[in-house]
C-alpha positions in Angstrom: -97.2 28.5 -77.2 -97.8 31.6 -79.2 -98.6 34.9 -77.9 -101.7 36.3 -77.3 -101.4 39.9 -79.4 -104.3 42.8 -78.7 -103.3 43.4 -82.3 -104.6 39.3 -83.0 -108.0 40.9 -82.4 -110.1 40.6 -85.0 -111.8 44.2 -86.5 -115.3 44.2 -86.9 -116.4 46.8 -90.2 -118.1 49.6 -88.6 -121.9 49.8 -90.1 -125.6 50.4 -89.0 -125.3 47.2 -87.1 -122.3 47.2 -85.3 -123.0 50.6 -84.4 -126.4 49.7 -82.8 -124.2 46.9 -81.1 -121.9 49.4 -79.7 -124.1 51.7 -78.2 -125.4 49.2 -76.1 -122.7 49.6 -74.1 -125.0 52.8 -72.6 -127.3 50.7 -71.2 -125.0 49.6 -68.6 -123.6 53.2 -67.6 -127.0 53.6 -65.7 -127.0 56.9 -63.9 -123.0 57.9 -64.9 -124.1 58.9 -68.8 -123.7 62.2 -68.0 -120.2 62.0 -67.8 -119.8 61.7 -71.2 -121.6 64.0 -72.4 -120.2 66.2 -70.2 -116.7 65.1 -71.5 -118.0 65.6 -74.9 -118.2 69.0 -73.8 -114.7 69.9 -72.5 -113.4 67.5 -75.3 -114.5 70.3 -77.6 -113.3 73.1 -75.8 -110.1 71.4 -75.6 -110.1 70.9 -79.2 -111.1 75.0 -79.9 -108.4 76.3 -77.6 -105.8 73.8 -79.7 -107.1 75.4 -82.3 -106.3 79.3 -80.8 -103.0 78.4 -80.3 -101.4 78.3 -83.3 -103.5 81.7 -84.3 -102.0 84.1 -81.5 -98.3 82.5 -81.7 -98.4 84.0 -85.4 -100.0 87.3 -84.0 -97.1 87.3 -81.3 -94.5 86.8 -84.1 -96.1 90.2 -86.5 -95.3 91.8 -82.9 -91.3 92.4 -84.1 -92.9 94.1 -87.5 -95.1 96.1 -85.4 -92.7 97.0 -82.6 -95.8 96.8 -80.1 -94.6 95.6 -77.1 -97.6 96.0 -75.1 -99.9 94.3 -77.5 -97.0 91.7 -77.3 -97.6 91.4 -73.6 -101.3 90.8 -74.1 -100.9 88.2 -76.2 -98.2 86.1 -74.4 -100.6 86.8 -71.7 -103.4 85.1 -74.1 -101.4 82.3 -75.1 -100.6 81.4 -71.0 -104.5 81.5 -70.4 -105.2 79.2 -73.6 -102.2 77.0 -72.6 -104.6 76.8 -68.9 -107.4 76.7 -70.0 -106.2 72.9 -72.2 -104.8 71.9 -69.1 -107.9 72.6 -67.1 -110.2 71.1 -70.0 -108.3 67.8 -70.3 -107.8 67.0 -66.9 -112.0 67.1 -66.7 -112.3 65.3 -70.1 -110.4 62.7 -69.2 -111.4 62.3 -65.7 -115.3 62.4 -66.5 -114.5 59.9 -69.6 -112.7 57.4 -66.9 -114.8 57.7 -64.5 -117.6 56.9 -67.2 -115.7 54.1 -68.6 -115.2 52.5 -65.6 -118.5 52.5 -64.3 -120.0 51.1 -67.1 -117.5 48.3 -67.7 -117.8 47.3 -64.3 -121.4 47.2 -64.4 -120.5 45.0 -68.0 -118.0 42.4 -66.3 -120.5 41.7 -63.9 -123.4 41.4 -66.1 -121.4 39.3 -68.5 -119.8 37.4 -65.4 -123.3 36.6 -64.0 -124.7 34.7 -67.4 -121.4 33.3 -68.2 -122.1 30.8 -64.7 -125.4 30.7 -65.1 -125.3 29.1 -69.2 -126.2 25.5 -69.2 -123.6 22.9 -70.0 -124.6 22.2 -73.8 -122.8 25.7 -73.8 -119.5 24.6 -72.0 -119.3 21.9 -73.8 -118.7 23.6 -77.7 -116.6 26.9 -76.2 -112.7 26.6 -74.8 -112.3 28.4 -71.5 -109.2 30.1 -72.9 -112.0 31.4 -75.3 -114.0 32.4 -72.4 -111.4 34.0 -70.7 -110.4 36.1 -73.9 -113.8 38.1 -73.8 -113.6 38.6 -70.2 -110.3 39.9 -69.8 -108.6 41.0 -73.6 -111.9 41.9 -75.5 -113.2 44.3 -71.9 -109.7 45.8 -71.6 -110.3 46.8 -75.8 -113.5 48.6 -74.9 -111.7 50.0 -72.1 -108.9 52.0 -74.2 -111.3 52.4 -76.7 -114.2 54.6 -74.5 -111.1 56.1 -72.2 -108.9 57.6 -74.8 -109.5 56.3 -78.2 -113.1 57.6 -79.2 -111.8 60.9 -77.7 -108.7 61.4 -79.5 -110.3 60.1 -82.9 -112.9 63.2 -82.3 -110.2 65.6 -81.2 -107.7 64.3 -84.4 -111.1 65.2 -86.3 -112.1 68.7 -85.0 -107.8 69.4 -85.6 -108.6 68.9 -89.3 -111.8 70.2 -89.7 -110.8 73.2 -87.9 -107.0 73.3 -88.9 -108.0 73.3 -92.7 -111.2 75.7 -92.8 -107.7 78.4 -90.9 -105.7 77.3 -93.1 -107.3 79.0 -95.6 -108.3 81.8 -94.0 -104.3 82.3 -93.7 -103.5 81.5 -97.5 -105.5 80.0 -100.1 -103.0 79.3 -102.2 -100.5 77.6 -99.4 -103.2 75.6 -98.1 -103.9 73.8 -101.5 -100.5 73.3 -102.0 -100.5 71.5 -98.4 -103.3 69.2 -98.4 -102.3 68.0 -101.5 -98.8 67.2 -100.2 -98.7 66.8 -96.2 -101.8 64.4 -95.4 -100.8 62.2 -98.1 -97.4 61.8 -97.1 -98.4 61.5 -93.5 -101.3 58.4 -94.1 -98.4 56.8 -96.1 -96.0 56.8 -93.0 -98.6 55.4 -90.9 -99.4 52.5 -93.4 -95.6 51.9 -93.5 -95.1 52.0 -89.9 -97.9 49.3 -89.4 -96.6 47.1 -92.2 -93.0 47.3 -90.0 -95.0 46.6 -86.5 -96.1 43.7 -88.4 -93.1 42.6 -88.7 -91.9 43.0 -85.3 -94.4 41.2 -83.9 -93.5 38.4 -86.8 -89.9 38.3 -84.4 -92.1 38.2 -81.3 -94.1 35.1 -82.4 -91.1 33.3 -83.2 -89.4 34.1 -79.7 -92.2 33.1 -78.4 -92.3 29.5 -80.1 -88.4 29.3 -79.4 -89.5 29.7 -75.3 -91.9 26.8 -75.9 -88.7 25.1 -76.9 -86.9 25.9 -74.0 -89.9 25.6 -71.7 -90.4 21.4 -73.1 -86.6 20.9 -72.9 -86.4 21.7 -69.4 -89.5 20.1 -68.4 -88.5 17.1 -70.2 -85.3 17.3 -68.7 -85.4 13.6 -67.5 -86.2 12.1 -71.4 -84.1 14.2 -73.0 -81.3 12.7 -71.2 -82.4 9.0 -71.0 -82.6 9.2 -74.8 -79.5 11.2 -75.0 -81.0 13.4 -77.3 -79.3 17.0 -76.6 -77.7 17.0 -79.9 -82.0 16.9 -81.1 -82.7 19.6 -78.9 -80.2 21.5 -79.7 -80.5 21.6 -83.4 -84.6 22.2 -83.2 -83.6 25.6 -80.8 -80.8 26.2 -83.4 -83.5 26.4 -86.6 -85.9 28.5 -84.9 -83.0 31.2 -83.6 -82.1 31.2 -87.0 -85.5 31.6 -88.2 -85.6 34.6 -85.7 -82.4 36.5 -87.1 -83.5 35.9 -90.9 -87.2 37.5 -90.5 -85.3 40.2 -87.8 -82.7 41.2 -90.6 -84.9 41.8 -92.9 -87.4 43.8 -90.5 -84.1 46.0 -89.9 -84.1 46.5 -93.9 -87.5 48.0 -93.9 -86.8 50.0 -90.8 -84.2 51.4 -92.5 -86.6 52.6 -95.6 -88.9 53.6 -93.3 -86.5 56.2 -91.3 -85.1 57.4 -95.1 -88.8 57.8 -95.9 -89.2 60.2 -93.0 -86.5 62.1 -93.2 -86.6 62.7 -96.6 -90.4 62.8 -97.7 -92.2 63.9 -94.5 -89.4 66.3 -93.3 -89.1 67.3 -97.3 -93.0 68.0 -97.8 -93.0 70.3 -94.5 -89.9 72.1 -96.3 -92.3 72.3 -99.4 -94.7 74.2 -97.9 -92.4 76.5 -95.9 -90.7 77.4 -98.6 -93.6 77.9 -100.6 -94.5 79.8 -97.9 -92.1 82.0 -97.6 -92.5 82.8 -101.0 -95.6 84.5 -100.9 -94.0 86.7 -97.4 -91.5 87.8 -99.6 -94.4 88.7 -102.5 -96.3 90.4 -99.8 -99.2 87.8 -99.6 -98.9 87.1 -96.6 -96.7 88.3 -93.1 -94.3 86.3 -91.6 -96.4 86.0 -88.3 -99.4 84.4 -90.6 -96.4 81.9 -92.4 -95.4 80.8 -88.6 -99.5 80.3 -87.8 -99.8 78.2 -91.1 -96.8 75.9 -90.4 -98.1 75.1 -87.0 -101.8 74.4 -88.3 -99.7 72.3 -90.9 -98.2 70.1 -88.3 -102.0 70.3 -86.6 -103.4 68.6 -89.5 -100.6 66.2 -90.9 -100.5 65.0 -87.2 -104.1 64.4 -87.3 -104.1 63.0 -90.4 -101.8 60.3 -89.9 -102.7 59.7 -86.0 -106.8 59.5 -86.7 -106.7 55.9 -89.5 -104.5 54.0 -86.5 -107.4 55.3 -84.0 -109.7 54.3 -86.5 -108.5 51.2 -86.7 -108.5 51.1 -82.5 -111.9 51.7 -82.9 -112.7 48.9 -85.4 -111.1 46.2 -83.1 -113.3 48.0 -79.6 -116.3 47.5 -82.1 -115.4 43.7 -82.8 -114.7 43.2 -79.5 -117.9 44.8 -78.4 -119.8 42.6 -80.6 -118.0 39.7 -79.2 -119.1 40.4 -75.6 -122.6 41.2 -76.4 -122.8 37.8 -78.2 -122.1 36.5 -74.7 -124.7 38.4 -72.9 -127.2 37.2 -75.3 -126.7 33.7 -74.5 -130.0 32.3 -73.2 -128.8 31.8 -69.2 -130.6 28.7 -67.0 -132.8 30.0 -64.5 -131.1 30.7 -61.4 -130.9 33.4 -59.2 -128.1 36.1 -59.0 -128.4 35.6 -54.9 -128.0 33.1 -52.2 -131.8 31.0 -52.2 -133.1 29.1 -49.6 -134.3 25.2 -50.7 -138.2 26.0 -50.8 -138.8 22.4 -51.5 -137.1 19.4 -49.8 -137.3 16.2 -51.7 -137.7 13.0 -50.4 -135.3 11.5 -53.2 -137.5 8.5 -54.9 -135.9 8.7 -58.4 -137.1 7.1 -61.6 -136.2 6.5 -65.1 -138.6 5.8 -67.6 -137.7 5.2 -71.2 -134.8 8.1 -71.3 -133.0 7.9 -74.4 -130.1 11.0 -74.9 -127.5 12.1 -77.4 -125.1 15.1 -76.6 -125.9 18.1 -78.9 -122.6 18.1 -80.1 -122.7 14.6 -81.5 -126.5 14.1 -82.1 -126.1 11.2 -84.7 -124.9 9.0 -81.6 -127.4 7.9 -78.8 -125.7 7.7 -75.3 -128.5 6.0 -73.7 -131.3 4.1 -75.0 -134.7 3.7 -73.2 -133.0 3.3 -69.9 -135.7 2.2 -66.9 -134.9 1.8 -63.3 -136.2 3.0 -59.8 -133.9 4.1 -56.7 -136.1 4.6 -53.6 -135.5 6.6 -50.8 -132.1 5.5 -49.0 -131.0 3.2 -51.4 -127.6 2.5 -53.2 -128.1 2.2 -56.8 -124.3 0.6 -58.3 -123.8 1.9 -62.4 -121.2 -0.1 -63.6 -120.1 -0.7 -67.4 -116.8 -0.5 -69.6 -115.7 2.9 -70.1 -118.2 5.2 -72.9 -121.3 2.9 -71.8 -123.0 6.2 -70.5 -122.5 6.0 -66.7 -121.6 9.5 -65.9 -124.7 10.8 -68.7 -126.9 9.4 -65.9 -125.6 11.5 -63.4 -125.2 15.1 -65.8 -129.2 13.9 -66.8 -129.9 14.0 -62.7 -128.6 17.4 -62.5 -130.3 18.7 -65.3 -126.5 19.8 -67.5 -128.6 18.4 -70.3 -132.0 17.8 -71.2 -133.1 13.6 -72.2 -133.8 13.0 -75.9 -136.2 11.0 -74.9 -138.9 9.4 -72.1 -138.7 11.3 -68.8 -137.1 11.3 -65.3 -139.1 11.0 -62.2 -138.2 12.2 -58.5 -140.9 11.7 -56.3 -143.1 11.1 -59.1 -142.8 14.7 -60.0 -141.5 15.1 -63.8 -137.9 16.5 -63.2 -138.4 19.5 -65.5 -141.1 20.7 -63.1 -138.6 21.5 -60.0 -137.3 24.7 -59.8 -133.4 23.8 -61.3 -132.0 25.7 -58.1 -134.2 23.7 -55.8 -133.5 20.2 -58.1 -129.6 20.4 -57.6 -130.0 22.0 -53.9 -131.3 18.7 -52.8 -128.4 16.8 -54.8 -124.8 16.6 -54.7 -122.0 14.8 -56.4 -118.7 13.9 -55.3 -116.6 13.3 -58.7 -113.6 11.5 -59.3 -111.6 14.3 -59.7 -112.1 16.8 -57.2 -111.9 19.9 -58.3 -111.4 22.3 -55.1 -110.8 26.0 -55.2 -107.6 28.0 -54.2 -109.2 29.4 -51.0 -108.7 27.2 -47.0 -110.1 24.1 -46.5 -112.6 26.0 -44.7 -113.8 28.0 -47.8 -114.0 24.8 -49.4 -115.9 22.6 -47.3 -118.1 25.8 -46.7 -119.2 25.7 -50.4 -122.0 23.1 -49.5 -123.5 25.5 -47.4 -122.0 29.0 -47.3 -123.8 30.3 -44.2 -122.1 27.4 -42.3 -121.0 27.9 -38.6 -118.1 26.5 -37.2 -119.1 23.6 -35.7 -121.1 22.5 -38.6 -118.4 22.7 -40.7 -116.2 20.7 -37.7 -118.6 17.6 -37.7 -118.5 17.8 -41.1 -114.8 17.5 -41.6 -114.9 14.8 -39.0 -117.7 12.4 -40.4 -115.7 12.8 -43.4 -112.5 11.2 -41.8 -111.1 14.7 -43.1 -110.0 16.4 -39.2 -107.4 14.5 -38.5 -105.3 15.5 -41.6 -107.1 19.1 -41.4 -105.1 19.2 -37.9 -102.1 18.1 -38.7 -101.5 21.3 -40.9 -100.3 24.2 -38.7 -102.8 26.6 -40.1 -105.7 23.5 -39.5 -109.0 24.5 -41.7 -107.1 27.9 -42.6 -104.7 26.1 -44.5 -104.7 27.4 -48.5 -105.2 24.7 -50.7 -103.8 26.0 -54.1 -104.6 26.3 -57.3 -107.3 23.3 -58.3 -106.2 22.3 -54.4 -103.2 21.1 -55.8 -101.3 21.1 -52.1 -103.2 18.0 -50.8 -103.5 14.7 -51.6 -106.1 13.1 -54.2 -107.4 11.6 -51.1 -107.1 14.3 -49.0 -109.1 16.5 -52.0 -111.9 13.5 -52.1 -112.4 14.1 -48.4 -112.5 17.6 -48.6 -115.3 17.2 -51.1 -117.2 14.4 -49.1 -117.1 17.0 -46.0 -118.7 19.6 -48.8 -121.4 17.3 -49.6 -122.3 16.3 -46.0 -122.8 20.0 -45.1 -125.3 20.2 -48.1 -127.4 17.1 -46.4 -128.3 16.1 -50.2 -131.7 13.7 -50.4 -129.8 12.9 -53.5 -126.2 11.9 -53.3 -123.8 11.1 -57.0 -120.8 9.4 -56.4 -119.2 9.2 -59.5 -116.2 7.0 -59.3 -115.1 8.6 -56.1 -112.3 6.4 -55.3 -111.1 4.9 -58.7 -107.5 7.1 -58.6 -106.6 6.4 -54.8 -103.7 4.3 -53.1 -105.5 1.3 -50.9 -105.0 3.5 -47.6 -107.1 6.2 -48.8 -109.4 4.3 -50.4 -110.1 3.0 -46.9 -110.4 6.2 -45.7 -112.6 7.7 -48.0 -114.8 5.0 -48.7 -115.6 5.1 -44.5 -116.6 8.6 -45.2 -118.7 7.5 -48.0 -120.2 4.7 -46.0 -121.6 7.9 -43.3 -122.4 10.0 -46.3 -124.9 7.7 -48.0 -126.3 6.9 -44.4 -130.9 8.3 -44.6 -130.1 9.6 -48.8 -130.8 7.8 -51.9 -127.5 7.2 -53.6 -126.2 6.8 -57.5 -123.0 5.2 -57.3 -121.1 5.4 -60.6 -118.3 2.5 -59.9 -115.1 1.7 -61.7 -114.0 -0.9 -58.6 -116.2 -3.5 -58.0 -115.4 -3.8 -54.9 -116.9 -0.9 -53.6 -120.1 -1.6 -54.7 -121.0 -5.0 -53.1 -123.5 -4.2 -50.8 -125.7 -2.1 -53.5 -129.0 -2.6 -52.9 -129.1 -2.8 -57.1 -126.3 -3.0 -59.4 -127.4 -1.5 -62.9 -124.8 -3.0 -66.0 -124.6 -0.6 -68.7 -123.4 -1.6 -71.9 -123.5 0.2 -75.2 -126.4 3.1 -73.8 -128.7 0.0 -72.2 -128.8 -1.8 -69.0 -128.2 -5.1 -70.3 -127.8 -6.7 -66.3 -129.6 -5.4 -63.2 -129.7 -7.5 -60.2 -127.6 -7.2 -56.6 -123.5 -8.6 -56.4 -124.7 -12.4 -56.3 -127.5 -12.4 -58.4 -125.4 -10.6 -60.9 -122.9 -13.5 -60.3 -124.6 -16.4 -61.0 -125.2 -15.2 -64.5 -123.4 -17.5 -67.2 -120.9 -15.0 -68.8 -122.5 -12.2 -68.0 -120.9 -8.6 -68.4 -120.9 -8.0 -64.7 -119.4 -11.1 -64.0 -116.8 -11.2 -66.3 -115.4 -7.4 -65.1 -115.5 -9.5 -61.4 -113.4 -11.9 -62.8 -111.1 -9.2 -64.8 -111.2 -7.4 -61.1 -110.3 -9.7 -58.9 -107.9 -12.2 -60.5 -105.6 -8.5 -60.6 -105.1 -8.8 -56.9 
């Protein structure tokens, strides 16, 4: 896969709007703003001492002509003092900017993550995880680099250009005019040429990355390659990509040769021209040798600053673009959820009613997923929802958890509209065991305790036992401290399901949602999970979204969803009596397989 490079970040045009957005960063500095302003003072002092250096060097050289040893000693001492002051100012400038930046970005990172996890599901259904990761990592890093060094360096180069040109004019106005007509133009041209070459280097890196994808794919699917005897095909594919790399790299090498020739002839030629003209002015008595030395040093400062400032401005443009993207996320409206743990203030009983509920997903509003859905699940009942794929079964659980808002009708819990409950309180009374359980990369204990973060060791143990998880947990050497791996990859599907059930048991919800919780398990795992689910469903309202009909035979009511409407309703026995019924056909299909 192609790599994500810093240079891939789009730039923003720096205007009043983007600058006002960028300045909002200071809102997150809290009581650390003063460090930035004091750092700017040290920056000015660094620039001032840097500009004094060439002047004193010129004066030191002129001491040869005057044969004044005492003056030479004093100037040399002054130069040492200048270097010491510059080192001192640079240390505090850097330390203060880093301190300011780290505290500010820590606050931005926390605010961004806090806002991100509180955004509604409608937001996440329209965004890619990779893009959001990029905002938190690449964009923040771009801002970090800019605040730490780029802005300071940009201002420093700006001071050197303005101060350098002014001091150049004080040495020789004629020579200054010549220098300004040659050196900055050549320096800027060198920067533009250099960026063009870097673009070619990046193309080579991208092609190398693409060739690595071929290697990775081939080795991961080596059994398929050998089974089809397609080694020749993979070699040809890799060879084609390698030849592309060679072609671009050779072209890039040619441009690098041009660049080296340009630097040697034009840039150094410009310096030679300035020095030559300065020497002629010295010979004619218009300036001293010391002034010429000072002039050459100032010219170097100004030329280097002209070359560097363009690149720094481009970096600032990228940072402004990154800032805009970060604040786009911060401006998104989150759900009303606290950033700190909150105890459930209202325990609901668990009577659930759907009244004429209709729903369309925001991303495809023209398709109605649910149409006038009506049903009631009283406290303690097990209501199963079945139907073909895409009928809208999982949408019902999403609406119950308020991941999305109904587009029509209403959902009542204990005769109270679902939207009249505090969101945290509502979800705090519910629990879901999905088909594809995702565990967090910590220990088994941490994953079970996710249902109740302040649970005692005894509560975790009881939950694991009721979920039929205790035996396999105790079978691990580290027991509850066993790390489950990323997304729980070190555990089997059945083990992950039982951890999820233990988590739900620990939460002790009033309303339980089982979203095809056993559909992807083998027979032995399904038996253990089903026993655990029976423990979990006891004494609470259960909404069971099922694919395997064998698991819902004992449900109090079964709803058959088809094309967004409840086509059939009844117990397992009642539904089997409907001639040519959807449920009966599904049942015949499934049980004929065994």
